Phi, psi and omega in degrees: 000310180303317177303312181303311179299326175296313178298341177264008177086015176260162178281142181304324182300344179297330177298319171300316177302317180296310175312312182299313179299317187282311188266340177263326188251352181066028182287131181240022174217121188298330177301339180281349183277074191292347179273002175254148178297155176302320182293322177294307180305315175302315180296320177296312176300332179281333188256322192237170178225147177248022180287140176273145182287158181259141173282106181274320176221151178218128175221138184255130172261169179305331182271006177089002178289146173234126176260132179240148167242113179261144174244125177282168184302323182280356181097351177293157181241154178226131178256147175209152175227127178259122189236114179279149170221173183302317187247005183192168172239150182234139175238120177259134184230120183242122184217146173240019187255004182101184182265000000 
């Protein structure tokens, strides 16, 4: 994200501001990020999405593991398994849709 912002003529610290909006304030719309210029917000909207995946399927196994099938906004799917253990949790994520 920093590289993209710099290539657009913006400062690298703007990536931290975007992170703060998304993860600390729960913002799901670039237009709400009022400390970014309108030009940067427009470029972000044209390039990225803040949409959350939809849970299409969920199944719980006898050992407490939970398997999820998520559907992305474009219809692509991501599978994951959440596995509890005595001292930790493990999450496996399988995707063929990219990073």
